[in-house]
VOBA-617848 format. One record per residue (C-alpha): residue number from 1; chain; y, z, x. Coordinates in Angstrom, 1 decimal. Each point is the difference from the previous one (the first is absolute). Last residue first. Example, Ala and Ser with C-alpha at 12.3 -4.5 7.8 and 13.67 -1.06 7.14 Angstrom:
! VOBA-617848
+-----+------+--------+--------+--------+
| pos | unit |      Y |      Z |      X |
+-----+------+--------+--------+--------+
|   2 |    A |   -1.1 |    7.1 |   13.7 |
|   1 |    A |   -3.4 |    0.7 |   -1.4 |
+-----+------+--------+--------+--------+
This chain:
! VOBA-617848
+-----+------+--------+--------+--------+
| pos | unit |      Y |      Z |      X |
+-----+------+--------+--------+--------+
| 386 |    A |  -12.9 |    0.1 |  -13.0 |
| 385 |    A |    1.4 |    3.4 |   -0.8 |
| 384 |    A |    2.0 |    2.4 |    2.1 |
| 383 |    A |    0.4 |    3.7 |   -1.0 |
| 382 |    A |    1.6 |    2.4 |    2.4 |
| 381 |    A |   -2.2 |    2.5 |    1.8 |
| 380 |    A |   -2.1 |    3.0 |   -0.8 |
| 379 |    A |   -3.0 |    1.6 |    1.7 |
| 378 |    A |   -1.9 |    3.0 |   -1.3 |
| 377 |    A |   -2.8 |    2.0 |    1.5 |
| 376 |    A |   -1.5 |    2.8 |   -2.3 |
| 375 |    A |   -2.3 |    2.3 |    1.9 |
| 374 |    A |   -3.0 |    2.1 |   -1.1 |
| 373 |    A |   -0.8 |    2.9 |   -2.2 |
| 372 |    A |    0.8 |    1.4 |   -3.4 |
| 371 |    A |    2.4 |   -1.7 |   -0.2 |
| 370 |    A |    1.2 |   -2.3 |    2.8 |
| 369 |    A |    2.2 |    1.2 |    2.8 |
| 368 |    A |    2.8 |   -2.2 |    1.2 |
| 367 |    A |    0.6 |   -3.0 |    2.4 |
| 366 |    A |    3.0 |   -2.3 |   -0.1 |
| 365 |    A |    0.6 |   -3.5 |    1.4 |
| 364 |    A |    3.4 |   -1.8 |   -0.2 |
| 363 |    A |    2.0 |   -3.1 |   -1.0 |
| 362 |    A |    3.7 |   -0.6 |   -0.7 |
| 361 |    A |    1.0 |    1.5 |    3.4 |
| 360 |    A |   -0.9 |   -3.3 |    1.8 |
| 359 |    A |   -2.1 |   -2.4 |   -1.9 |
| 358 |    A |   -2.1 |   -2.0 |    2.4 |
| 357 |    A |    0.4 |    1.9 |    3.3 |
| 356 |    A |    0.1 |    3.4 |   -1.7 |
| 355 |    A |   -3.1 |   -0.8 |   -2.1 |
| 354 |    A |   -1.8 |   -1.3 |    3.1 |
| 353 |    A |    0.8 |    3.2 |    2.0 |
| 352 |    A |   -1.0 |    2.3 |   -2.8 |
| 351 |    A |   -3.3 |   -1.8 |   -0.5 |
| 350 |    A |   -0.7 |   -0.1 |    3.7 |
| 349 |    A |    0.6 |    3.8 |    0.3 |
| 348 |    A |   -2.4 |    0.4 |   -2.9 |
| 347 |    A |   -2.7 |   -1.9 |    1.8 |
| 346 |    A |    0.7 |    1.6 |    3.4 |
| 345 |    A |   -0.3 |    3.6 |   -1.3 |
| 344 |    A |    2.8 |    2.4 |   -0.7 |
| 343 |    A |   -0.4 |    0.6 |   -3.7 |
| 342 |    A |   -2.5 |    2.9 |    0.3 |
| 341 |    A |    0.5 |    2.0 |    3.2 |
| 340 |    A |   -1.0 |    3.3 |   -1.5 |
| 339 |    A |   -2.2 |   -0.7 |   -3.0 |
| 338 |    A |    0.8 |   -1.7 |   -3.4 |
| 337 |    A |   -2.9 |   -0.4 |   -2.4 |
| 336 |    A |   -3.7 |   -0.2 |    0.5 |
| 335 |    A |   -0.6 |   -2.5 |   -2.6 |
| 334 |    A |    1.0 |   -0.6 |   -3.6 |
| 333 |    A |    1.9 |   -3.2 |    0.8 |
| 332 |    A |    3.3 |   -1.5 |   -1.2 |
| 331 |    A |    1.3 |   -3.4 |    1.1 |
| 330 |    A |    3.3 |   -0.9 |   -1.5 |
| 329 |    A |    2.0 |   -3.3 |    0.1 |
| 328 |    A |    3.5 |    0.1 |   -1.4 |
| 327 |    A |    1.9 |   -3.3 |   -0.4 |
| 326 |    A |    3.8 |    0.6 |   -0.4 |
| 325 |    A |    2.3 |   -2.0 |   -2.3 |
| 324 |    A |    0.8 |    3.2 |   -1.9 |
| 323 |    A |   -3.7 |    0.8 |   -0.7 |
| 322 |    A |   -3.2 |   -1.9 |    0.7 |
| 321 |    A |   -3.4 |    1.5 |    0.1 |
| 320 |    A |   -3.2 |   -0.5 |    2.1 |
| 319 |    A |   -2.9 |    2.5 |   -0.1 |
| 318 |    A |   -2.9 |    0.4 |    2.4 |
| 317 |    A |   -2.4 |    2.9 |   -0.6 |
| 316 |    A |   -2.5 |    1.2 |    2.5 |
| 315 |    A |   -2.9 |    2.3 |   -0.9 |
| 314 |    A |   -2.0 |    2.7 |    1.8 |
| 313 |    A |   -2.6 |    0.7 |    2.7 |
| 312 |    A |   -2.6 |    2.7 |   -0.8 |
| 311 |    A |   -0.6 |    0.7 |    3.7 |
| 310 |    A |    3.7 |    0.0 |    0.7 |
| 309 |    A |    1.3 |   -1.2 |    3.4 |
| 308 |    A |   -0.3 |   -3.6 |   -1.1 |
| 307 |    A |    2.2 |    0.3 |   -3.1 |
| 306 |    A |    3.4 |    1.0 |    1.4 |
| 305 |    A |    0.5 |   -0.9 |    3.6 |
| 304 |    A |   -2.0 |   -3.2 |    0.4 |
| 303 |    A |   -0.1 |   -1.2 |   -3.6 |
| 302 |    A |    3.6 |    0.9 |   -0.9 |
| 301 |    A |    1.2 |   -1.4 |    3.3 |
| 300 |    A |   -1.9 |   -3.2 |   -0.6 |
| 299 |    A |    1.6 |   -0.2 |   -3.5 |
| 298 |    A |    3.5 |    0.4 |    1.4 |
| 297 |    A |   -0.7 |   -2.8 |    2.6 |
| 296 |    A |   -1.4 |   -2.3 |   -2.7 |
| 295 |    A |    3.2 |    0.5 |   -2.0 |
| 294 |    A |    2.0 |   -1.3 |    2.9 |
| 293 |    A |   -2.2 |   -2.9 |    0.9 |
| 292 |    A |    2.6 |   -2.6 |   -0.9 |
| 291 |    A |    3.6 |    1.0 |   -0.9 |
| 290 |    A |    0.6 |   -0.6 |   -3.7 |
| 289 |    A |    1.3 |   -2.9 |   -2.1 |
| 288 |    A |   -0.2 |    0.5 |   -3.8 |
| 287 |    A |   -2.2 |   -2.4 |   -1.9 |
| 286 |    A |   -2.5 |    2.7 |   -1.0 |
| 285 |    A |    2.5 |    2.1 |   -1.8 |
| 284 |    A |   -0.5 |   -1.5 |   -3.4 |
| 283 |    A |   -3.8 |    0.3 |    0.4 |
| 282 |    A |    0.3 |    3.7 |    0.2 |
| 281 |    A |   -1.6 |    1.6 |    3.1 |
| 280 |    A |   -2.1 |    3.0 |   -0.8 |
| 279 |    A |   -2.9 |    0.2 |    2.5 |
| 278 |    A |   -2.6 |    2.8 |   -0.4 |
| 277 |    A |   -2.3 |    1.3 |    2.7 |
| 276 |    A |   -3.1 |    2.1 |    0.2 |
| 275 |    A |   -1.6 |    0.8 |    3.4 |
| 274 |    A |   -2.7 |    2.7 |    0.5 |
| 273 |    A |   -2.2 |   -1.8 |   -2.5 |
| 272 |    A |   -0.9 |   -2.5 |    2.7 |
| 271 |    A |    1.7 |    0.6 |    3.3 |
| 270 |    A |   -1.3 |   -3.1 |    1.9 |
| 269 |    A |   -0.1 |   -2.5 |   -2.9 |
| 268 |    A |    3.3 |    1.5 |   -1.3 |
| 267 |    A |    1.6 |   -0.9 |    3.3 |
| 266 |    A |   -0.5 |   -3.7 |   -0.6 |
| 265 |    A |    1.3 |    0.3 |   -3.6 |
| 264 |    A |    3.0 |    1.8 |    1.3 |
| 263 |    A |    0.9 |   -3.0 |    2.2 |
| 262 |    A |   -0.7 |   -2.5 |   -2.8 |
| 261 |    A |    2.4 |    2.0 |   -2.4 |
| 260 |    A |    2.4 |    0.3 |    2.9 |
| 259 |    A |    0.2 |   -3.7 |    0.4 |
| 258 |    A |    0.2 |   -0.7 |   -3.7 |
| 257 |    A |    3.0 |    2.3 |   -0.3 |
| 256 |    A |    1.6 |   -1.5 |    3.0 |
| 255 |    A |   -0.2 |   -3.5 |   -1.6 |
| 254 |    A |    1.4 |    1.3 |   -3.3 |
| 253 |    A |    2.8 |    1.8 |    1.9 |
| 252 |    A |    1.0 |   -3.2 |    1.7 |
| 251 |    A |    0.1 |   -0.6 |    3.8 |
| 250 |    A |    2.5 |   -0.2 |    2.7 |
| 249 |    A |    0.5 |   -0.8 |    3.7 |
| 248 |    A |   -3.5 |   -1.2 |    0.3 |
| 247 |    A |   -1.9 |    1.3 |    3.0 |
| 246 |    A |   -2.8 |    1.7 |   -2.0 |
| 245 |    A |   -0.4 |   -3.0 |   -2.2 |
| 244 |    A |   -2.6 |   -2.0 |    1.9 |
| 243 |    A |   -1.9 |    3.3 |    0.5 |
| 242 |    A |   -0.4 |    0.9 |   -3.7 |
| 241 |    A |   -2.0 |   -2.9 |   -1.4 |
| 240 |    A |   -2.8 |   -0.2 |    2.5 |
| 239 |    A |    0.4 |    3.7 |    0.7 |
| 238 |    A |   -1.0 |    0.9 |   -3.5 |
| 237 |    A |   -3.0 |   -2.4 |   -0.1 |
| 236 |    A |   -1.2 |    1.4 |    3.4 |
| 235 |    A |    0.4 |    3.5 |   -1.3 |
| 234 |    A |   -1.9 |   -0.6 |   -3.1 |
| 233 |    A |   -2.9 |   -1.5 |    2.0 |
| 232 |    A |    0.2 |    3.0 |    2.4 |
| 231 |    A |   -0.1 |    2.4 |   -2.9 |
| 230 |    A |   -3.1 |   -1.6 |   -1.3 |
| 229 |    A |   -1.6 |    0.2 |    3.4 |
| 228 |    A |    0.9 |    3.7 |    0.3 |
| 227 |    A |   -1.3 |    0.8 |   -3.5 |
| 226 |    A |   -3.3 |   -1.5 |    0.9 |
| 225 |    A |   -0.1 |    1.6 |    3.5 |
| 224 |    A |    0.7 |    3.5 |   -1.2 |
| 223 |    A |    0.6 |    2.6 |    2.8 |
| 222 |    A |    0.4 |   -2.1 |    3.1 |
| 221 |    A |    1.5 |   -3.0 |   -1.8 |
| 220 |    A |    2.5 |    2.4 |   -1.7 |
| 219 |    A |    1.4 |    1.3 |    3.4 |
| 218 |    A |    0.3 |   -3.6 |    1.3 |
| 217 |    A |    1.8 |   -1.1 |   -3.2 |
| 216 |    A |    2.4 |    2.9 |    0.1 |
| 215 |    A |    0.8 |   -0.6 |    3.6 |
| 214 |    A |    0.6 |   -3.7 |   -0.8 |
| 213 |    A |    2.5 |    1.0 |   -2.7 |
| 212 |    A |    1.9 |    2.5 |    2.2 |
| 211 |    A |    0.2 |   -2.4 |    2.9 |
| 210 |    A |    1.3 |   -2.8 |   -2.3 |
| 209 |    A |    2.7 |    2.1 |   -1.6 |
| 208 |    A |    1.4 |    1.4 |    3.2 |
| 207 |    A |   -0.3 |   -3.4 |    1.7 |
| 206 |    A |    2.1 |   -1.6 |   -2.7 |
| 205 |    A |    2.6 |    2.6 |   -0.6 |
| 204 |    A |    1.7 |   -0.3 |    3.4 |
| 203 |    A |    0.5 |   -3.7 |   -0.7 |
| 202 |    A |    2.2 |    0.9 |   -3.0 |
| 201 |    A |    2.3 |    2.1 |    2.2 |
| 200 |    A |    0.2 |   -2.8 |    2.5 |
| 199 |    A |    0.7 |   -2.5 |   -2.7 |
| 198 |    A |    2.7 |    2.1 |   -1.4 |
| 197 |    A |    1.6 |    0.4 |    3.4 |
| 196 |    A |    0.0 |   -3.7 |    0.5 |
| 195 |    A |    1.6 |   -0.6 |   -3.4 |
| 194 |    A |    2.7 |    2.6 |    0.9 |
| 193 |    A |    0.6 |   -1.8 |    3.3 |
| 192 |    A |    0.2 |   -3.4 |   -1.7 |
| 191 |    A |    2.6 |    1.4 |   -2.5 |
| 190 |    A |    2.0 |    1.5 |    2.8 |
| 189 |    A |   -0.1 |   -3.2 |    1.9 |
| 188 |    A |    1.2 |   -2.0 |   -3.0 |
| 187 |    A |    2.8 |    2.5 |   -0.6 |
| 186 |    A |    1.1 |   -0.2 |    3.6 |
| 185 |    A |   -0.2 |   -3.8 |    0.0 |
| 184 |    A |    2.1 |   -0.1 |   -3.1 |
| 183 |    A |    2.5 |    2.3 |    1.6 |
| 182 |    A |    0.2 |   -2.2 |    3.0 |
| 181 |    A |    0.5 |   -3.1 |   -2.2 |
| 180 |    A |    2.7 |    1.9 |   -1.9 |
| 179 |    A |    1.8 |    0.8 |    3.3 |
| 178 |    A |   -0.3 |   -3.6 |    1.2 |
| 177 |    A |    1.4 |   -1.3 |   -3.3 |
| 176 |    A |    2.8 |    2.5 |    0.1 |
| 175 |    A |    0.9 |   -1.1 |    3.6 |
| 174 |    A |    0.0 |   -3.7 |   -1.1 |
| 173 |    A |    2.0 |    0.8 |   -3.1 |
| 172 |    A |    2.6 |    1.8 |    2.1 |
| 171 |    A |    0.1 |   -2.8 |    2.6 |
| 170 |    A |    0.6 |   -2.6 |   -2.7 |
| 169 |    A |    2.7 |    2.2 |   -1.6 |
| 168 |    A |    1.8 |    0.4 |    3.3 |
| 167 |    A |   -0.3 |   -3.8 |    0.6 |
| 166 |    A |    1.5 |   -0.6 |   -3.4 |
| 165 |    A |    2.8 |    2.4 |    0.7 |
| 164 |    A |    0.7 |   -1.7 |    3.4 |
| 163 |    A |    0.0 |   -3.5 |   -1.6 |
| 162 |    A |    2.3 |    1.1 |   -2.9 |
| 161 |    A |    2.5 |    1.6 |    2.4 |
| 160 |    A |   -0.1 |   -2.8 |    2.5 |
| 159 |    A |    0.4 |   -2.7 |   -2.6 |
| 158 |    A |    3.0 |    1.9 |   -1.5 |
| 157 |    A |    1.6 |    0.4 |    3.4 |
| 156 |    A |   -0.6 |   -3.6 |    0.9 |
| 155 |    A |    1.3 |   -1.3 |   -3.3 |
| 154 |    A |    3.2 |    2.1 |    0.3 |
| 153 |    A |    0.6 |   -1.2 |    3.6 |
| 152 |    A |   -0.5 |   -3.6 |   -1.0 |
| 151 |    A |    2.3 |    0.3 |   -3.0 |
| 150 |    A |    2.7 |    1.8 |    2.1 |
| 149 |    A |   -0.2 |   -2.6 |    2.8 |
| 148 |    A |    0.3 |   -2.8 |   -2.7 |
| 147 |    A |    2.9 |    1.4 |   -1.9 |
| 146 |    A |    2.8 |   -0.9 |    2.6 |
| 145 |    A |   -1.4 |   -3.5 |    0.5 |
| 144 |    A |    0.4 |   -0.7 |   -3.7 |
| 143 |    A |   -3.1 |   -0.6 |   -2.1 |
| 142 |    A |   -0.4 |   -3.6 |   -0.8 |
| 141 |    A |    2.0 |   -1.9 |   -2.6 |
| 140 |    A |   -1.2 |   -1.9 |   -3.1 |
| 139 |    A |    0.2 |    3.2 |   -2.0 |
| 138 |    A |   -3.5 |    0.0 |   -1.6 |
| 137 |    A |   -2.0 |   -2.0 |    2.7 |
| 136 |    A |    1.9 |    1.3 |    3.1 |
| 135 |    A |   -0.2 |    3.6 |   -1.2 |
| 134 |    A |   -3.6 |   -0.3 |   -0.8 |
| 133 |    A |   -0.7 |   -1.4 |    3.4 |
| 132 |    A |    1.8 |    2.8 |    1.8 |
| 131 |    A |   -1.8 |    2.6 |   -2.0 |
| 130 |    A |   -3.4 |   -1.6 |    0.7 |
| 129 |    A |    0.8 |   -0.6 |    3.7 |
| 128 |    A |    0.9 |    3.7 |    0.4 |
| 127 |    A |   -3.1 |    1.3 |   -1.8 |
| 126 |    A |   -2.3 |   -2.3 |    2.0 |
| 125 |    A |    1.7 |    1.1 |    3.2 |
| 124 |    A |   -0.6 |    3.7 |   -0.8 |
| 123 |    A |   -3.7 |   -0.8 |   -1.0 |
| 122 |    A |   -0.6 |   -1.9 |    3.3 |
| 121 |    A |    1.5 |    2.9 |    2.0 |
| 120 |    A |   -2.2 |    2.5 |   -1.8 |
| 119 |    A |   -3.1 |   -2.2 |    0.4 |
| 118 |    A |    0.6 |   -0.3 |    3.7 |
| 117 |    A |    0.4 |    3.8 |    0.3 |
| 116 |    A |   -3.2 |    0.5 |   -1.9 |
| 115 |    A |   -1.9 |   -2.4 |    2.3 |
| 114 |    A |    1.3 |    2.0 |    3.0 |
| 113 |    A |   -1.1 |    3.2 |   -1.6 |
| 112 |    A |   -3.5 |   -1.2 |   -1.1 |
| 111 |    A |   -1.2 |   -1.4 |    3.2 |
| 110 |    A |   -0.2 |    3.1 |    2.1 |
| 109 |    A |   -0.6 |    2.1 |   -3.1 |
| 108 |    A |   -3.2 |   -1.9 |   -0.9 |
| 107 |    A |   -0.2 |   -0.5 |   -3.7 |
| 106 |    A |    1.3 |   -3.6 |    0.0 |
| 105 |    A |    2.8 |   -1.0 |   -2.4 |
| 104 |    A |   -1.0 |   -2.6 |   -2.6 |
| 103 |    A |    1.2 |    1.9 |   -3.1 |
| 102 |    A |    3.2 |    1.0 |    1.8 |
| 101 |    A |    1.2 |   -3.6 |    0.1 |
| 100 |    A |   -0.6 |   -0.8 |   -3.7 |
|  99 |    A |    1.7 |    3.1 |   -1.3 |
|  98 |    A |    2.8 |   -0.2 |    2.6 |
|  97 |    A |    0.7 |   -3.6 |   -0.7 |
|  96 |    A |    0.1 |    0.7 |   -3.8 |
|  95 |    A |    2.2 |    3.0 |    0.5 |
|  94 |    A |    2.6 |   -1.9 |    2.0 |
|  93 |    A |    0.0 |   -3.0 |   -2.4 |
|  92 |    A |    0.4 |    2.4 |   -3.0 |
|  91 |    A |    2.7 |    2.0 |    1.8 |
|  90 |    A |    2.1 |   -3.1 |    0.7 |
|  89 |    A |   -0.4 |   -1.3 |   -3.6 |
|  88 |    A |    1.0 |    3.4 |   -1.4 |
|  87 |    A |    2.9 |    0.4 |    2.4 |
|  86 |    A |    1.5 |   -3.3 |   -1.0 |
|  85 |    A |   -0.4 |    0.8 |   -3.7 |
|  84 |    A |    1.4 |    3.5 |    0.5 |
|  83 |    A |    3.1 |   -1.3 |    1.8 |
|  82 |    A |    0.7 |   -2.5 |   -2.8 |
|  81 |    A |   -0.5 |    2.7 |   -2.6 |
|  80 |    A |    2.4 |    2.4 |    1.9 |
|  79 |    A |    2.6 |   -2.8 |    0.2 |
|  78 |    A |   -0.3 |   -0.7 |   -3.7 |
|  77 |    A |    0.3 |    3.8 |   -0.7 |
|  76 |    A |    3.2 |    0.6 |    2.0 |
|  75 |    A |    2.2 |   -2.0 |   -2.4 |
|  74 |    A |   -0.8 |    2.1 |   -3.0 |
|  73 |    A |    0.6 |    3.3 |    1.8 |
|  72 |    A |    3.4 |   -1.1 |    1.3 |
|  71 |    A |    0.3 |   -0.5 |    3.7 |
|  70 |    A |    0.3 |    2.2 |    3.1 |
|  69 |    A |   -2.2 |    3.0 |   -1.0 |
|  68 |    A |   -2.8 |   -2.0 |   -1.6 |
|  67 |    A |    0.2 |   -2.4 |    2.9 |
|  66 |    A |   -1.0 |    2.8 |    2.4 |
|  65 |    A |   -3.5 |   -0.1 |   -1.5 |
|  64 |    A |   -0.6 |   -3.6 |    1.0 |
|  63 |    A |   -2.0 |    0.0 |    3.2 |
|  62 |    A |   -1.6 |    3.4 |   -0.1 |
|  61 |    A |   -0.8 |   -0.3 |   -3.7 |
|  60 |    A |   -1.5 |   -3.5 |    0.5 |
|  59 |    A |   -2.2 |    1.4 |    2.8 |
|  58 |    A |   -1.2 |    2.9 |   -2.1 |
|  57 |    A |   -0.6 |   -2.1 |   -3.0 |
|  56 |    A |   -2.0 |   -2.5 |    2.1 |
|  55 |    A |   -2.1 |    2.7 |    1.5 |
|  54 |    A |   -0.8 |    1.4 |   -3.5 |
|  53 |    A |   -0.8 |   -3.4 |   -1.4 |
|  52 |    A |   -2.3 |   -0.8 |    2.9 |
|  51 |    A |   -1.9 |    3.4 |   -0.3 |
|  50 |    A |   -0.4 |   -0.5 |   -3.7 |
|  49 |    A |   -1.3 |   -3.5 |    0.5 |
|  48 |    A |   -2.4 |    1.2 |    2.7 |
|  47 |    A |   -1.4 |    2.7 |   -2.2 |
|  46 |    A |   -0.2 |   -2.2 |   -3.1 |
|  45 |    A |   -1.8 |   -2.8 |    1.9 |
|  44 |    A |   -2.5 |    2.5 |    1.4 |
|  43 |    A |   -0.7 |    1.5 |   -3.4 |
|  42 |    A |   -0.5 |   -3.4 |   -1.6 |
|  41 |    A |   -2.3 |   -1.1 |    2.8 |
|  40 |    A |   -2.2 |    3.0 |   -0.8 |
|  39 |    A |   -0.1 |    3.0 |    2.3 |
|  38 |    A |   -3.2 |    0.8 |    2.0 |
|  37 |    A |   -0.8 |    3.7 |    0.0 |
|  36 |    A |   -1.7 |    1.0 |    3.3 |
|  35 |    A |    3.3 |    1.2 |    1.4 |
|  34 |    A |    0.1 |    2.8 |   -2.6 |
|  33 |    A |   -3.3 |    1.6 |    1.0 |
|  32 |    A |   -1.4 |    1.9 |   -2.9 |
|  31 |    A |   -2.8 |   -2.4 |   -0.9 |
|  30 |    A |   -1.0 |   -0.1 |    3.7 |
|  29 |    A |   -1.4 |    3.6 |   -0.2 |
|  28 |    A |   -1.9 |   -0.3 |   -3.2 |
|  27 |    A |   -1.5 |   -3.4 |    0.7 |
|  26 |    A |   -1.1 |    1.0 |    3.5 |
|  25 |    A |   -1.6 |    3.2 |   -1.3 |
|  24 |    A |   -1.8 |   -1.9 |   -2.7 |
|  23 |    A |   -1.3 |   -2.5 |    2.5 |
|  22 |    A |   -1.1 |    2.7 |    2.4 |
|  21 |    A |   -1.9 |    1.8 |   -2.8 |
|  20 |    A |   -2.2 |   -3.0 |   -1.1 |
|  19 |    A |   -2.7 |    2.0 |   -1.8 |
|  18 |    A |   -3.6 |   -0.5 |    1.2 |
|  17 |    A |   -2.2 |   -1.5 |   -2.7 |
|  16 |    A |   -2.7 |    2.2 |   -1.5 |
|  15 |    A |   -3.5 |   -1.1 |    0.7 |
|  14 |    A |   -1.7 |   -2.1 |   -2.6 |
|  13 |    A |   -2.2 |    1.6 |   -2.6 |
|  12 |    A |   -3.7 |   -0.7 |   -0.3 |
|  11 |    A |   -0.8 |    2.5 |    2.8 |
|  10 |    A |    1.5 |    2.8 |   -2.0 |
|   9 |    A |   -2.2 |   -0.8 |   -3.0 |
|   8 |    A |   -3.0 |    0.1 |    2.4 |
|   7 |    A |    1.2 |    3.3 |    1.5 |
|   6 |    A |    0.1 |    1.6 |   -3.5 |
|   5 |    A |   -3.4 |   -1.2 |   -1.1 |
|   4 |    A |   -1.9 |    1.9 |    2.7 |
|   3 |    A |    1.9 |    3.3 |   -0.6 |
|   2 |    A |   -0.9 |    0.0 |   -3.7 |
|   1 |    A |   -3.8 |   -0.1 |    0.8 |
+-----+------+--------+--------+--------+
């Protein structure tokens, strides 16, 4: 029968791979963290060169700006250029020592602050010696004794400012890294919690489905042994392919269509002419990802609450459509129809909870009257294709 071939085709397929949600979350979160971006060597050189030139211009301006008021404009420029060259060499030596020294500072506060103070004093001394050496090489005379205290004081203040600013930046980046790591852990935990909730909801479907199926087999064996044995064989073939996939995070519409076709074929043995079904799932939509066992729950409800109470039974129609990037799955029956309390069962509650956990407000489940009799259950959610 058709229900026997469908499980065999399902068995030949490999189980759907679990999606790597945590890795995607991590990549999305960390991609927006500025301190995770590594600058190229060219960018680092440009930044330090710009900082050095700016500091040298500032020091040269402080040292020689008064010359522009005491001497002619043309005579003051050579003195400014000389001051700038000395300051540039001193600042370059200072920044180089600071850059190399701070890169090796320990992270423990008790050791970091003394080490930082040592690096600052070393950088100030390096800047002072560089300026003194340049003056001796180019002019043939060392810096005068009156200028040396001023030079040393200037180099120390500059090294202190740059060192403290660098330490503040390091502490800020470290705090930001800790904050983003905490946020990443929170998102990961929320994802794992949502996945756990989905597994619990799916686990609630399994005993409900199995108990109903076994009860039908037992009832049929008492009334029609041959039909009961045939149904038992079909049920075993169906469960052999369906059970390994009940706990999958996702399935495809084509796979779910074959599952429900096998499921309805099993029930058609018991109900005979009382059950007619039609499945309209276009081949183009078969690749779309759908939540597993959701259609099966709607069909179980249609059988249990719609067709079984009627002596003449009825029909079930399953239709899949796509519109505006939304996949719409509709299960319509010609059964008993809506009664007080319809829509509040465990199966439908699970569907709503799973849709809310997986898609948020973008998905939903609706129930309405069918014409001339029965119920139309419809679920919709965003389209995702493999």
